[in-house]
NUDO-660531 format. One record per residue (C-alpha): residue in one letter; y, z, x. Coordinates in steps of 0.02 Angstrom, whole numbers, plus 50000, padded with zeros to 5 digits. Example, Ala and Ser with C-alpha at 12.3 -4.5 7.8 and 13.67 -1.06 7.14 Angstrom:
2
A497755039050615
S499475035750684
//
This chain:
651
X527334975651436
X527214967351267
X525894955551333
X524884969851406
X524984978951242
X524424963551147
X522934961351263
X522494979551246
X522604978551057
X521544962851054
X520204970951162
X520254986551056
X520134975850901
X518534967550963
X517784984451005
X518344991150837
X517434977150745
X515804981050836
X516044999550805
X516374996750620
X514854985550601
X513664997850686
X514435015150670
X515005012250491
X513275006250436
X511935018850477
X510495008450409
X510974993050511
X511145003950666
X509405011050638
X508684993650612
X509464987350774
X508795002350870
X507054999950797
X507004981450838
X507554984751018
X506324999151037
X504854988950968
X505314974151076
X505284984951233
X503674993751185
X502694978351129
X502744960951202
X502014954151040
X503424960450928
X504864948650966
X503944932350933
X504374919750798
X502714921850710
X502804940750708
X504594941150647
X504064929750504
X502644942050471
X503934955950458
X504904945650331
X503354942450226
X502854960750233
X504604966150178
X504714953550036
X503834962749894
X504634979549935
X506344971449949
X506204962349781
X505654978449695
X507054987849784
X508384975349727
X507924979449547
X507904998049583
X509644996349663
X510374992549491
X509595008349422
X510095019849565
X511885013249570
X511995018349386
X511345035849431
X509585032849362
X507845031649434
X506385019949399
X504635025849448
X503745012249350
X504134996549453
X502484996449549
X501444997549391
X502544984949300
X502294972849446
X500404974649432
X500444972649242
X501524956949250
X500384948749378
X498854953449275
X499624946049117
X499984929849210
X498234928449284
X497334933149122
X498354921849010
X498194906949128
X496314909049152
X495434918549014
X496664914148874
X496914896048929
X498814896948916
X499784883549016
X500324890349184
X502184888249151
X502044898148989
X500964911249078
X502354913749207
X503614915849065
X502464928648983
X502354938349146
X504254938749164
X504444943848981
X503174957749009
X504234964949150
X505834963649048
X504974971748898
X504394986549003
X506154988849070
X506874987248894
X505725001148833
X506255012048981
X508085009148940
X507845012548755
X506915028748787
X508295034548905
X509795028748801
X509225032048624
X507725043448648
X508755054748764
X507295055948887
X507735059449069
X507495043449173
X506185052249279
X505105056249127
X505335039649038
X504885029049189
X503475040849239
X502715037849067
X502915018949090
X502085020349261
X500515026849175
X500615015149025
X500854999249128
X499455003749249
X498295007749105
X498674991349017
X498364981949179
X496644989949191
X496274986749008
X496734968249018
X495774965349179
X494324977049137
X494604984849307
X494194968949404
X495344957149501
X495764940749412
X495944924449509
X497724918049516
X498164900049464
X498254888649617
X499954881749568
X500724899249566
X499784904849722
X500864892849821
X502214906249813
X501174915449943
X501044900250059
X502234892650185
X503394877650185
X503114865450326
X501694876350390
X502854889750459
X504204895750335
X503474908750215
X503924906150032
X503964925049998
X505414926550120
X506374912850028
X506054921649862
X506654938049939
X508274929950000
X508564921649831
X508314938049737
X509454946749861
X510844934149829
X510624936149642
X510734955149663
X512334953749765
X513074941749636
X512654953349491
X513334968849578
X514924960749644
X515394947149522
X514824951749346
X515344963549208
X513654972049205
X513774974949393
X515464983449376
X514764993449232
X513354999949343
X514605007049468
X515665014349328
X514195022749242
X513525029349407
X515235035749460
X515605044949299
X514615040949142
X515755050549024
X517315042049094
X516455025149077
X516055028948894
X517835034548857
X518515018848939
X517605008248811
X515965003948897
X514445003548783
X513445014248902
X511845014648801
X511734995848788
X512194993748970
X510775005449022
X509524995048924
X510114979449016
X510044988549184
X508234994249161
X507754977149091
X508424969349252
X507374981549353
X505844976249252
X506244957849280
X506344960349469
X504714970249463
X503864955649375
X504464943549509
X503834955349645
X502144956549558
X501974937649550
X502404935849734
X501184949649781
X499764942149679
X500154924949752
X499904931849927
X498234939349876
X497734924249768
X497194936749636
X497964949249516
X497394966649567
X497484979649428
X497734993149559
X499024983249659
X500724990349711
X500225008549694
X501565019149777
X502725004349799
X504005012649686
X504255025949821
X504485012649955
X505745003749843
X506745019749814
X506655023850000
X507305006450044
X508795008449926
X509235025749992
X509015020750174
X510165006150137
X511585018050097
X511455020249908
X511725037449834
X510475045049713
X511995052749628
X512525035249579
X514065024449604
X513605018349780
X512445004549838
X512374986249885
X511104972249904
X511304970250093
X510964988650122
X509394987850015
X508764972850114
X509054982250277
X508114997250209
X506604986450163
X506644978250335
X506654995350420
X505055000150329
X504244983350371
X504754984050555
X504045001650569
X502354997250495
X502224980950590
X502754988250757
X501635003450745
X500144992150708
X500544981750861
X500704997550966
X498975003450911
X499685019650843
X498405029950747
X498405026550559
X498695045150528
X500145046350649
X500955030950572
X501325040750414
X502145054550516
X503215042350616
X503775032650462
X504305048750375
X505265055050528
X506165038550558
X506635036950374
X507395054450382
X508335049950542
X508995033750467
X509685042850316
X510345056950427
X511285044250533
X512095037150377
X512535054750316
X513365058850483
X514335042650473
X514965047150298
X515475064650351
X516355057850505
X517295045550395
X517875058950273
X518375070250416
X519395056350496
X520305053050333
X520875071250321
X521455073450501
X522775063250591
X522045068450757
X520385060350714
X521035045150621
X519975029450627
X520225021150793
X520845037050878
X520045040051049
X519215056250997
X518485048750839
X517775033750932
X516945044551064
X516225056350935
X515575041950831
X514805033650982
X513975050051033
X513235052150859
X512595034450859
X511875036251034
X511055052650987
X510255045650831
X509725029850923
X508935040151062
X508035051050934
X507295035850845
X506765027751009
X506005043951073
X504985046850914
X504275029250915
X504015028651102
X503225045851119
X501975043450979
X501555026051043
X501265032851219
X500175047151158
X499115036651041
X498985019151109
X498405021151286
X498325005751396
X497214991351356
X497444983751528
X496344968651547
X495064974351418
X494714964551261
X495704969851108
X494834971350940
X495714975450776
X494834984950636
X495574986450461
X494694999150350
X494964999850162
X495335018550173
X495175033350289
X495315045550145
X493425045450127
X492105053050243
X491045037150236
X492405026450315
X492895040250436
X491105039950500
X491175020950511
X492755022450616
X491965035450729
X490425024750757
X491515009750798
X492615019650917
X491115026851009
X490375009451034
X492065002251087
X492255015951218
X490505012751283
X490834994051295
X492554995951373
X493434988151222
X495184992651162
X494944995650975
X496424997550856
X495955005050687
X497125003850537
X497025011750364
X497395000250215
X497435015350097
X496495005249965
X497984993249954
X497494974849967
X499284969850009
X499394982350151
X497744975950219
X498404958150214
X499884964050318
X498734972350445
X497704956550466
X499314946750493
X499834959050627
X498154958050715
X498234939050713
X499984938250786
X499574951150921
X498174940050989
X496654951350971
X494984944451029
X494144947750861
X494454956850697
X493344968450597
X493834970150413
X493144981550280
X493954973250128
X494874982749992
X494454967549886
X493384952849938
X494514939749859
X496194947049909
X495724948050092
X495354929350096
X497104922850144
X497244935050290
X495534930250356
X495964911650338
X497504914550447
X496374922150580
X495214907050560
X496674895350598
X497064905550754
X495234904150809
X495004923050799
X493234927550741
X493154939750594
X491754952150560
X491574958250381
X490984976350370
X490154984450218
X490934971650098
X490974952750107
X492464940850113
X492674926849985
X493424909650017
X493584911850205
X492454910650358
X491724926050441
X490644926450595
X489474938850512
X489324951850375
X488724968950431
X488304978650275
X487114988750172
X486574981350006
X487574990849875
X486624982949732
X484944987549809
X485625005049842
X486115006649659
X484345002049607
X483625014849727
X484775028049651
X484155023649476
X482345024949531
X482635041749616
X483535049349467
X482285042449341
X480845049149445
X481625066449449
X481935066249261
X480195059849221
X480885044149140
X481795053549001
X483485061648980
X485355059548953
X486445055249101
X488265052149142
X488965040249273
X490475044049382
X491215027449433
X492255023549586
X493985015749593
X494125002249460
X494164984849535
X493334988949702
X491804978949750
X490844994649801
X491035002049627
X490564985849541
X489034982649650
X488345000449648
X488615001549461
X487774984649431
X486284989449539
X486085006149449
X486194997849278
X484894984949331
X483714998349395
X483935008849239
X483264994649129
X481514999749185
X481735016849104
X482135015148917
X481915033848892
X483505037348991
X485135036048895
X486855034248974
X487985045048865
X489605042748962
X490435032649102
X492085037949177
X493025032949336
X493415046749462
X494105035349599
X492855040449734
X493785057149743
X492995074549744
X494385083049647
X494395069549514
X492495070449508
X492645089149473
X493935086649335
X493045072049251
X491355080749255
X492115096749185
X492785086749037
X491145077349011
X490145093449006
X491185099148857
X490775083648755
X488985081448820
X488285098848854
X486485092748850
X486645080748996
X485165081449117
X485685069349253
X487215062649345
X487425047049452
X489005046749556
X489455030849650
X489855040949806
X489485058149877
X491265064449856
X491195062449667
X489425069349666
X490015085049755
X491405086849627
X490105085549489
X489025098749575
X490515110549578
X490845107449393
X489025110549346
X488945126749442
X487235135049429
X486535120549327
X486645108649475
X484945105749551
X484085115549411
X484365109049235
X485455094549293
X484975082649434
X486395074149529
X486195058549637
X487585052649753
X487865038049870
X488365036150055
X487425050150143
X488985058950208
X488805075250308
X489385085850160
X488235076150045
X486735079050158
X487125097650167
X487115098349977
X485445089049974
X484755101650098
X485405115949990
X484605108249835
X486195106649731
X486225087849757
X484525080249719
X484755064349822
X485975052949909
X485785034649954
X486165034950140
X487025019750216
X487225026350394
X489075022050409
X489205026750594
X487815014350632
X488715001350527
X490315003650629
X489345002750792
X488464986550744
X490114978950683
X490914981750855
X489394974750944
X489494958850841
X491394957850864
X491154957951052
X489804944551042
X490864933550929
X492364935251046
X491274928751188
X490684914151080
X488914921151082
X487804917650933
X487774930850796
X486744931650636
X487654926950476
X487124943450397
X486614959750479
X485854972550361
X485974991050400
X484485000050321
X484785009950160
X483675024550114
X483585037949981
X483815055150059
X483025069949970
X482635087750024
X480985081750096
X481735069650224
X483525075950245
X483125083150418
X482845065450483
X484635060850438
X485545077150475
//
């Protein structure tokens, strides 16, 4: 009997260990379910190369999140880490190139920049009595602005010696993953083995009690936020190393991913709870989701829905686990290890696991379709939050359907790092060819070079690729289009007048090229004076706001050049009855809404690029390149100025 009991206890002990590992860690359970689900749904997921891709794609978010863990454990919040990462990388690149500072010293300056930003956050919160949300929100804006000021809105090449952080060791082991692991170990050491780590938990658990027990809470908070800034600087350096350039607009929105990773990992926003391993698991969940959904050809729009739902389910699973634990502690009948508690815990885990699997599987089934034996082509667009690129996608999809090609379209959301991840995913999934519309021509280089090594032909669309081989470039000439816009506006104004320029997103090649072409064309008309230039980020709402402000300071303006139709339409709205009468507005792209405004007379002209035709031609060349057929090195899609006289030909 004793022997039987011992065996039973041993078996129960083994089961109990597994139950504790999975049921008592909601984030780990969710990660396991996701990995299993993705492996079943995609044969390309569970490969060595793709798993390394997941690690690389999780690295920057994880490093940022480790720093944010310190803040959240102490019941704070840090919204500035993404901007601080971009600023630190920009400082490194600028000081090592433009300022001629030795690379080692430039790296030190970048780290000091991150620490300084965190120090300011901590000082504002501790001594300025600002809420953490407000203080770090202010730093988010300050750091991003300084990054743009230092770089003048353009990417800066990264030193080669530092760019090795984005490479691999031995040709297969990614350095970003090693940096992520090292920073994770440092985080665990600080939280578990140091005085400042214990102080974080004490302050987060009860700040007043911590102060009364003798902790110098104000000083500790400064150290905590300085640590967050240091980790942000490291993340920025790793990110820029991957992109071989410092992007002033890099890491936008990464602060939300970092906070999400910490919370998914089991930390409480109320403070006092959190650990490094949980944060790492949270970052991996986000990376697995994005990687797997790319491989499953899930629509770029649906991906955002799925990621949001699965994040909510992961946190819900952890919440249920916590409630089950507290309930077990208060009831002898449901004590840990009791039969009822085990069954209920297993049912909760199974229910959450099934929900996660169903969400991923259902959306994948609805959106992906079956590629069968058809050729697979990947297409990464810089953004789908712009009618021009939506039309490019539609033209590409129509041509792919006609040719019997399985086309997967992804949205980089104007994030060069996210686009690099998408190119990695396409390469590891074995597509026949890749079409890329670069967020930045330099930053996309490493991803394209990886495709080159895998013998996958790459087609550049609308914007070129630097320092990598492409089969062809299918594009309109943005510089030539800018000159045409200058000629059209000058002709309408009779060679005299005051104009304002609405610029696109700082740092993008489209904004630089269109602006340069317009400036070159305007040299022929000395009677026209540019009274103001302001960025409106290719966005209609921002175009409306910026133009409204400019009208106040320059009421006598007679002309407007907007670097895309969306901003032009915002300017038209701001001008009201003056648009098309006393003020002539010229846009760029020839979007449907832009052409309607041209037809109505409120928009004088738009430089039409025929984006649908561009997408169609890109797919045609991708198919040819996949078959090893000869393609031209450059394919130009005609650009033409559309006015009221010829708009019917384009509509």
